[in-house]
N, CA and C atoms as a LAMMPS dump frame, in Angstrom:
ITEM: TIMESTEP
0
ITEM: NUMBER OF ATOMS
378
ITEM: BOX BOUNDS ff ff ff
-5.0000000000000000e+02 5.0000000000000000e+02
-5.0000000000000000e+02 5.0000000000000000e+02
-5.0000000000000000e+02 5.0000000000000000e+02
ITEM: ATOMS id mol type element x y z
1 1 1 N 34.265 439.605 -341.524
2 1 2 C 33.29 439.327 -342.803
3 1 3 C 31.7 440.052 -342.485
4 2 1 N 31.441 440.686 -343.508
5 2 2 C 30.199 441.607 -343.376
6 2 3 C 29.187 440.765 -343.248
7 3 1 N 28.084 441.322 -342.673
8 3 2 C 26.851 440.347 -342.359
9 3 3 C 25.696 440.048 -343.635
10 4 1 N 25.45 441.311 -344.506
11 4 2 C 24.504 440.752 -345.598
12 4 3 C 25.603 440.575 -346.578
13 5 1 N 25.342 439.366 -347.422
14 5 2 C 25.85 438.826 -348.344
15 5 3 C 24.86 438.786 -349.615
16 6 1 N 25.248 439.442 -350.748
17 6 2 C 24.296 439.416 -351.794
18 6 3 C 24.342 438.258 -352.534
19 7 1 N 23.767 437.941 -353.402
20 7 2 C 23.351 436.841 -354.445
21 7 3 C 24.598 436.693 -355.269
22 8 1 N 25.104 437.689 -355.997
23 8 2 C 26.101 437.798 -356.651
24 8 3 C 27.51 437.401 -355.999
25 9 1 N 27.518 437.972 -354.64
26 9 2 C 28.685 437.224 -354.104
27 9 3 C 28.735 436.258 -353.428
28 10 1 N 27.327 435.383 -353.284
29 10 2 C 27.365 434.364 -352.776
30 10 3 C 28.106 433.109 -353.986
31 11 1 N 27.357 433.633 -355.149
32 11 2 C 27.701 432.846 -356.429
33 11 3 C 29.319 433.007 -357.113
34 12 1 N 29.724 434.317 -356.847
35 12 2 C 31.413 434.378 -357.029
36 12 3 C 32.218 433.688 -355.964
37 13 1 N 31.774 433.609 -354.743
38 13 2 C 32.382 432.93 -353.807
39 13 3 C 32.264 431.42 -353.836
40 14 1 N 31.132 431.1 -354.3
41 14 2 C 30.802 429.365 -354.47
42 14 3 C 31.623 429.099 -355.689
43 15 1 N 31.9 429.768 -356.545
44 15 2 C 32.583 429.384 -357.837
45 15 3 C 34.24 429.062 -357.342
46 16 1 N 34.55 430.054 -356.759
47 16 2 C 36.041 430.337 -356.182
48 16 3 C 36.307 428.948 -355.446
49 17 1 N 35.334 428.951 -354.29
50 17 2 C 35.228 427.972 -353.509
51 17 3 C 35.495 426.576 -354.392
52 18 1 N 34.715 426.315 -355.545
53 18 2 C 34.991 424.978 -355.916
54 18 3 C 35.74 424.886 -356.818
55 19 1 N 36.656 426.09 -357.465
56 19 2 C 37.829 425.912 -358.086
57 19 3 C 38.785 425.456 -357.214
58 20 1 N 38.947 426.012 -355.885
59 20 2 C 40.059 425.676 -355.068
60 20 3 C 39.749 424.204 -354.422
61 21 1 N 38.377 423.899 -354.403
62 21 2 C 38.241 422.454 -353.967
63 21 3 C 38.843 421.479 -355.014
64 22 1 N 38.508 421.7 -356.44
65 22 2 C 39.136 420.889 -357.811
66 22 3 C 40.56 420.801 -357.724
67 23 1 N 41.156 422.305 -357.327
68 23 2 C 42.452 422.205 -357.03
69 23 3 C 43.037 421.012 -356.104
70 24 1 N 42.455 421.242 -355.328
71 24 2 C 42.865 420.31 -353.948
72 24 3 C 42.682 418.683 -354.431
73 25 1 N 41.595 418.72 -354.816
74 25 2 C 41.322 417.219 -355.566
75 25 3 C 42.649 416.766 -356.45
76 26 1 N 42.805 417.553 -357.42
77 26 2 C 44.011 416.983 -358.262
78 26 3 C 45.254 417.093 -357.886
79 27 1 N 45.706 418.015 -356.583
80 27 2 C 47.073 417.954 -356.266
81 27 3 C 46.933 416.936 -354.89
82 28 1 N 45.602 415.885 -354.577
83 28 2 C 45.875 415.01 -353.601
84 28 3 C 45.221 415.517 -351.994
85 29 1 N 44.673 416.517 -351.79
86 29 2 C 44.115 416.646 -350.539
87 29 3 C 44.493 418.36 -350.487
88 30 1 N 43.669 418.465 -349.363
89 30 2 C 44.099 419.975 -348.837
90 30 3 C 45.137 420.158 -348.156
91 31 1 N 45.968 419.193 -347.955
92 31 2 C 47.344 419.383 -347.368
93 31 3 C 48.525 419.854 -348.558
94 32 1 N 47.972 419.634 -349.772
95 32 2 C 48.554 420.002 -350.927
96 32 3 C 48.409 421.421 -351.24
97 33 1 N 47.337 422.555 -350.856
98 33 2 C 47.17 423.786 -351.208
99 33 3 C 48.208 424.524 -350.374
100 34 1 N 48.457 425.645 -351.126
101 34 2 C 49.591 426.486 -350.877
102 34 3 C 48.811 427.314 -349.506
103 35 1 N 49.464 427.834 -348.52
104 35 2 C 48.755 428.433 -347.444
105 35 3 C 47.884 429.566 -347.915
106 36 1 N 48.301 430.216 -349.197
107 36 2 C 47.451 431.417 -349.336
108 36 3 C 46.123 430.83 -350.103
109 37 1 N 46.222 429.809 -350.884
110 37 2 C 44.966 428.913 -351.295
111 37 3 C 43.91 428.361 -350.052
112 38 1 N 44.744 427.657 -349.262
113 38 2 C 44.027 427.179 -347.853
114 38 3 C 43.089 428.633 -347.226
115 39 1 N 43.895 429.53 -347.443
116 39 2 C 43.293 430.811 -346.49
117 39 3 C 42.092 431.109 -347.34
118 40 1 N 42.354 431.302 -348.719
119 40 2 C 41.23 432.12 -349.23
120 40 3 C 40.077 430.762 -349.354
121 41 1 N 40.247 429.645 -349.454
122 41 2 C 39.282 428.527 -349.349
123 41 3 C 38.564 428.527 -348.031
124 42 1 N 39.191 428.849 -347.011
125 42 2 C 38.163 428.951 -345.759
126 42 3 C 37.356 430.477 -345.887
127 43 1 N 37.968 431.355 -346.341
128 43 2 C 37.107 432.694 -346.415
129 43 3 C 35.987 432.395 -347.606
130 44 1 N 36.283 431.804 -348.591
131 44 2 C 35.095 431.665 -349.548
132 44 3 C 34.169 430.581 -348.787
133 45 1 N 34.441 429.571 -348.126
134 45 2 C 33.797 428.758 -347.668
135 45 3 C 32.791 429.343 -346.404
136 46 1 N 33.202 430.288 -345.692
137 46 2 C 32.617 431.381 -344.676
138 46 3 C 31.587 431.984 -345.16
139 47 1 N 31.892 432.461 -346.518
140 47 2 C 30.887 433.275 -347.029
141 47 3 C 29.495 432.317 -347.832
142 48 1 N 30.093 431.214 -348.318
143 48 2 C 29.049 430.492 -348.816
144 48 3 C 28.035 429.498 -347.661
145 49 1 N 28.861 429.296 -346.509
146 49 2 C 28.055 428.97 -345.479
147 49 3 C 27.259 429.834 -344.956
148 50 1 N 27.499 431.214 -344.745
149 50 2 C 26.658 432.263 -344.245
150 50 3 C 25.438 432.724 -345.065
151 51 1 N 25.655 432.558 -346.523
152 51 2 C 24.602 432.995 -347.242
153 51 3 C 23.578 431.804 -347.024
154 52 1 N 24.16 430.605 -347.527
155 52 2 C 23.079 429.338 -347.103
156 52 3 C 22.39 429.338 -345.917
157 53 1 N 23.144 429.804 -344.695
158 53 2 C 22.526 429.451 -343.581
159 53 3 C 21.361 430.493 -343.536
160 54 1 N 21.264 431.667 -344.036
161 54 2 C 20.257 432.241 -344.268
162 54 3 C 19.171 432.351 -345.265
163 55 1 N 19.612 432 -346.436
164 55 2 C 18.413 431.696 -347.328
165 55 3 C 18.184 430.424 -347.793
166 56 1 N 18.843 429.196 -347.145
167 56 2 C 18.507 427.776 -347.53
168 56 3 C 18.355 427.195 -346.286
169 57 1 N 17.471 427.405 -345.522
170 57 2 C 17.046 426.792 -344.145
171 57 3 C 16.212 425.734 -344.378
172 58 1 N 16.386 424.662 -343.483
173 58 2 C 15.39 423.663 -343.657
174 58 3 C 14.695 423.53 -342.286
175 59 1 N 13.594 423.509 -342.568
176 59 2 C 12.447 423.541 -341.349
177 59 3 C 12.585 422.255 -340.452
178 60 1 N 12.633 422.369 -339.29
179 60 2 C 12.376 421.095 -338.791
180 60 3 C 10.84 420.62 -338.727
181 61 1 N 10.959 419.199 -339.022
182 61 2 C 9.499 418.524 -338.714
183 61 3 C 8.538 419.071 -337.777
184 62 1 N 7.191 418.943 -338.099
185 62 2 C 6.216 419.464 -337.031
186 62 3 C 5.821 418.588 -336.254
187 63 1 N 6.313 416.954 -336.441
188 63 2 C 5.521 415.685 -336.243
189 63 3 C 6.611 415.286 -335.256
190 64 1 N 6.034 414.289 -334.095
191 64 2 C 6.832 413.432 -333.589
192 64 3 C 7.733 412.428 -334.792
193 65 1 N 6.738 411.794 -335.456
194 65 2 C 7.305 411.102 -336.391
195 65 3 C 8.327 411.578 -337.473
196 66 1 N 8.12 412.889 -337.87
197 66 2 C 9.025 413.794 -338.722
198 66 3 C 10.402 413.91 -337.936
199 67 1 N 10.423 413.828 -336.678
200 67 2 C 11.459 414.213 -336.041
201 67 3 C 12.293 412.722 -335.967
202 68 1 N 11.444 411.58 -335.524
203 68 2 C 12.133 410.288 -335.471
204 68 3 C 12.608 410.077 -336.701
205 69 1 N 12.03 410.166 -337.989
206 69 2 C 12.711 409.788 -339.336
207 69 3 C 13.74 410.796 -339.571
208 70 1 N 13.627 411.993 -339.185
209 70 2 C 15.067 412.757 -339.311
210 70 3 C 16.239 412.199 -338.75
211 71 1 N 16.097 412.031 -337.339
212 71 2 C 17.153 411.381 -336.755
213 71 3 C 17.416 409.924 -337.21
214 72 1 N 16.476 409.017 -337.695
215 72 2 C 16.779 408.023 -338.244
216 72 3 C 17.597 407.958 -339.428
217 73 1 N 17.59 409.125 -340.219
218 73 2 C 18.097 409.476 -341.461
219 73 3 C 19.824 410.046 -341.152
220 74 1 N 19.385 411.053 -340.132
221 74 2 C 20.836 411.614 -339.761
222 74 3 C 21.71 410.459 -339.027
223 75 1 N 21.393 409.47 -338.632
224 75 2 C 22.096 408.536 -337.721
225 75 3 C 22.307 407.211 -338.284
226 76 1 N 21.644 407.322 -339.939
227 76 2 C 21.685 406.02 -340.627
228 76 3 C 20.936 404.714 -340.003
229 77 1 N 20.071 404.795 -339.075
230 77 2 C 19.376 403.852 -338.104
231 77 3 C 18.246 403.12 -339.258
232 78 1 N 18.054 401.941 -338.739
233 78 2 C 16.88 401.204 -339.172
234 78 3 C 15.933 401.228 -338.113
235 79 1 N 14.311 401.055 -338.394
236 79 2 C 13.617 401.068 -337.558
237 79 3 C 13.691 400.105 -336.331
238 80 1 N 14.317 398.715 -336.77
239 80 2 C 14.434 398.125 -335.892
240 80 3 C 15.575 398.478 -334.698
241 81 1 N 16.566 398.871 -335.173
242 81 2 C 17.845 399.374 -334.747
243 81 3 C 17.356 400.558 -333.638
244 82 1 N 16.675 401.581 -334.113
245 82 2 C 15.859 402.401 -333.275
246 82 3 C 15.092 401.975 -332.04
247 83 1 N 14.502 400.878 -332.553
248 83 2 C 13.495 400.259 -331.328
249 83 3 C 14.604 399.759 -330.527
250 84 1 N 15.664 399.032 -330.599
251 84 2 C 16.383 398.649 -329.655
252 84 3 C 17.115 399.713 -328.619
253 85 1 N 17.39 400.888 -329.235
254 85 2 C 18.011 402.025 -328.934
255 85 3 C 17.128 402.771 -327.862
256 86 1 N 15.888 402.638 -328.211
257 86 2 C 14.804 403.299 -327.462
258 86 3 C 14.166 402.376 -326.231
259 87 1 N 14.79 401.194 -326.118
260 87 2 C 14.285 400.104 -325.47
261 87 3 C 12.832 399.937 -325.522
262 88 1 N 12.25 399.726 -326.776
263 88 2 C 10.911 399.547 -326.972
264 88 3 C 10.677 398.463 -328.119
265 89 1 N 9.505 397.851 -328.136
266 89 2 C 9.445 396.886 -329.27
267 89 3 C 9.464 397.57 -330.347
268 90 1 N 9.689 396.638 -331.664
269 90 2 C 9.392 396.979 -333.059
270 90 3 C 7.845 397.719 -333.134
271 91 1 N 6.931 396.843 -332.766
272 91 2 C 5.498 396.846 -332.934
273 91 3 C 5.246 398.542 -332.345
274 92 1 N 5.488 398.683 -331.011
275 92 2 C 5.213 399.892 -330.308
276 92 3 C 5.757 401.161 -331.335
277 93 1 N 7.015 401.213 -331.707
278 93 2 C 7.623 401.805 -332.497
279 93 3 C 7.084 402.19 -333.882
280 94 1 N 6.499 401.222 -334.565
281 94 2 C 5.998 401.144 -335.739
282 94 3 C 4.631 401.685 -335.763
283 95 1 N 3.828 401.482 -334.637
284 95 2 C 2.645 401.898 -334.619
285 95 3 C 2.487 403.562 -334.06
286 96 1 N 3.515 403.995 -333.45
287 96 2 C 3.811 405.503 -333.276
288 96 3 C 4.243 406.143 -334.78
289 97 1 N 4.759 405.579 -335.54
290 97 2 C 5.634 406.141 -336.659
291 97 3 C 4.356 405.984 -337.814
292 98 1 N 3.242 405.234 -337.781
293 98 2 C 2.145 405.352 -338.448
294 98 3 C 1.092 405.632 -337.852
295 99 1 N 1.201 406.389 -336.826
296 99 2 C 0.111 407.554 -336.247
297 99 3 C -1.185 406.604 -335.651
298 100 1 N -0.67 405.493 -335.173
299 100 2 C -1.749 404.627 -334.979
300 100 3 C -1.849 404.409 -333.332
301 101 1 N -0.416 404.966 -332.622
302 101 2 C -0.478 404.975 -331.534
303 101 3 C 0.285 406.537 -330.864
304 102 1 N -0.359 406.913 -329.595
305 102 2 C 0.072 408.175 -329.324
306 102 3 C 1.441 407.711 -328.551
307 103 1 N 2.439 408.469 -328.549
308 103 2 C 3.918 408.283 -327.734
309 103 3 C 3.406 408.406 -326.489
310 104 1 N 3.873 407.668 -325.555
311 104 2 C 3.923 407.998 -323.811
312 104 3 C 5.062 408.702 -323.849
313 105 1 N 4.774 409.37 -322.405
314 105 2 C 5.805 410.075 -321.75
315 105 3 C 7.012 409.519 -321.446
316 106 1 N 7.46 408.248 -321.499
317 106 2 C 8.543 407.638 -321.331
318 106 3 C 8.996 407.521 -322.617
319 107 1 N 8.422 407.517 -323.916
320 107 2 C 8.979 407.187 -325.244
321 107 3 C 9.364 408.428 -325.194
322 108 1 N 8.818 409.658 -325.331
323 108 2 C 9.142 411.129 -325.697
324 108 3 C 10.674 411.286 -325.039
325 109 1 N 10.559 410.879 -323.623
326 109 2 C 11.744 411.025 -322.799
327 109 3 C 13.123 410.147 -323.336
328 110 1 N 12.809 409.107 -323.949
329 110 2 C 13.731 408.205 -324.504
330 110 3 C 14.261 409.314 -325.585
331 111 1 N 13.506 409.789 -326.428
332 111 2 C 13.666 410.395 -327.798
333 111 3 C 14.747 411.576 -327.238
334 112 1 N 14.455 412.309 -326.176
335 112 2 C 15.126 413.387 -325.666
336 112 3 C 16.511 412.825 -325.425
337 113 1 N 16.611 411.902 -324.342
338 113 2 C 17.74 411.25 -323.804
339 113 3 C 18.36 410.395 -324.904
340 114 1 N 18.007 409.8 -325.585
341 114 2 C 18.811 408.935 -326.651
342 114 3 C 19.362 409.817 -327.86
343 115 1 N 18.214 410.189 -328.671
344 115 2 C 18.416 410.958 -329.876
345 115 3 C 18.78 412.468 -329.66
346 116 1 N 18.732 412.913 -328.378
347 116 2 C 18.954 414.338 -328.428
348 116 3 C 17.825 415.163 -328.853
349 117 1 N 16.728 414.761 -329.177
350 117 2 C 15.369 415.494 -329.789
351 117 3 C 15.148 416.531 -328.548
352 118 1 N 15.071 418.008 -328.741
353 118 2 C 14.672 418.946 -327.693
354 118 3 C 13.358 418.658 -326.969
355 119 1 N 13.381 418.482 -325.707
356 119 2 C 12.377 417.682 -324.953
357 119 3 C 11.115 418.9 -324.821
358 120 1 N 11.38 420.032 -324.948
359 120 2 C 10.727 420.865 -325.184
360 120 3 C 9.593 421.056 -326.353
361 121 1 N 10.147 420.562 -327.534
362 121 2 C 9.698 420.639 -328.976
363 121 3 C 8.9 419.491 -328.8
364 122 1 N 9.285 418.229 -328.134
365 122 2 C 8.867 417.115 -328.387
366 122 3 C 7.33 417.395 -327.382
367 123 1 N 7.204 417.92 -326.372
368 123 2 C 5.945 418.025 -325.639
369 123 3 C 5.071 419.008 -326.474
370 124 1 N 5.836 420.062 -327.106
371 124 2 C 4.808 420.965 -327.756
372 124 3 C 4.458 420.16 -329.042
373 125 1 N 4.617 419.352 -329.777
374 125 2 C 3.966 418.912 -330.768
375 125 3 C 3.402 417.464 -330.505
376 126 1 N 3.536 416.671 -329.353
377 126 2 C 3.158 415.303 -329.33
378 126 3 C 1.9 415.445 -329.041
């Protein structure tokens, strides 16, 4: 696949990808697609993904609170559930989330180990 994808190529690939997804839905799933349709769907999906990765990036939050909220959303967690996972109290987590308390080093370590947030990023923005 070529490296630079134009907006027109993206729109065309997205349209064809959606058409193939509609066909798969009507037929009852991806297994119902012919090998040719399946291969075309993969190619169009790669084009769409490559274009979106370049032009539609979402910046990471630049605060500890923002990173925690993002992970809570991704993992579909409530604040109380996260507090248990991080081995902290609801109150402490709430205070950190509302910027009334600075996160401790042990809290940042738990964010890194439990949620997989980059430790260097946490130290940089904390």
